[in-house]
Structures are given as structure tokens and as C-alpha cells.
N, C-alpha and C positions, 0 to 999 in steps of 0.2 A: 440895472440888469433885470431882464424879464424872467418870470418863472414859467417854464414850459412843462412842469411836472404833471399838469392835468391833461395834457395832450398825449394820446397813445403814440408810442414810438414805432411799434410794428403792428400791422393789421393781423387779425387772428384768423383770416381765411386760410384755407389749405393751399398748398403749392399748385394743385391742379386748377384752382380758381384764378390764380395770378398768372399762370403760364399762358402766354398769348401766342406761343410758337405754333400752336395747333389751330389757330383761328383763321378763317377765310371770310372776307367780306365780298358779297355778290351784289351787283347792281342789275337793274332791268328784269328782275323776276316779277312776273305779273302779279298784281295785288288781287287778293280775294278775301272776303270776310271769313271764309272757312280756311283755317290754318292748314288743314291737311292738304288742300289743293296746292297752295304755293310751296309747302314742304315737299310734296311729291315732285313739283317742278324743279326744285333744287336737286333732289336725288336723281332725277332724270338727266339733268345737266352734268352731274358728276359721272353718271354711268356713260354718258356720251363721250366724255373726255377720256376716262380710263378704260372703258369697256368692261367694267365690273362694278359691283355695288361697293359703296363706301360706308363705313360705320361712323355715325355721328353721335356725339354726346348731347348736343343741344343746338337748336337754331331758333333765331328770333328776329323780328323786325326791329330796326333801330328806332322807328317812329310809330305812332299809332295809325290806324286805318283812316285815310283821307281819300275820298273818291277823286280820281283823276291824278293822283300823285303816287309815285312808286318809290317808297323808301328802300334803302339798302337792307340786306339780310346778313346777319352775322352767324356763321356756322362754326361750332366748336367740334373739331374732328377728334376721333379717338386716337389717331396716330399722326405724328409730325411727318412721317414718311409719306402718308397719303397727301398731306398738304403740299409737300415738295413735288409730288407727281402731278397734282392738280394744277399747280402754278406752271409747271413745265409744259403741260398739255393744254393750257388755256387758249392757245392760238386756234384750237379746233372749234371754239365757240364763234 
């Protein structure tokens, strides 16, 4: 019988860190070394879909900057309802 007492049973992160229902993954957002440029591109795409601004908690590239390669962007939205509306309107892209 193995002893698993040294392994943590539950992560100590908060529920908002574990909740992925408000995450959206975007592909083909133009890469730029300046994060504010591609972040604005994400916000512009959201505005194009919904016709209004969307409040985000965080957004980040899944991979580091590599010239000629476009890694996906993960966006943590403030509201699960915004995520539902974005997915429903994604055909506009």
C-alpha cells in the first residue's frame, strides 16, 4: 500500500482561478513584441462581435514570442455571459 499523505489533496487556489467557464482561446491574433498592441487587437475583435466593449480580467499568449509564429491567446473574461455572447457571435469574424 502506498502512502499518499505527502501529496496535496486540494489545490489552494481560489475558485476564480480554477473556473474556466469564463475563458476564451483566440487564434490568429497578430503577434507583436509590445503586448498592448495584440491586447488591443483582441479587444477590437470582441467589440466587432458584440458591438460594445468587453471587460476582461486577464489575457496572455500561450507560448513565448517567436518571429513568424502566431501562438493562441487565452482571455479570462469578467463574465460568463460575455463568453456565451462572444461564442454565439463568433461567425462575424
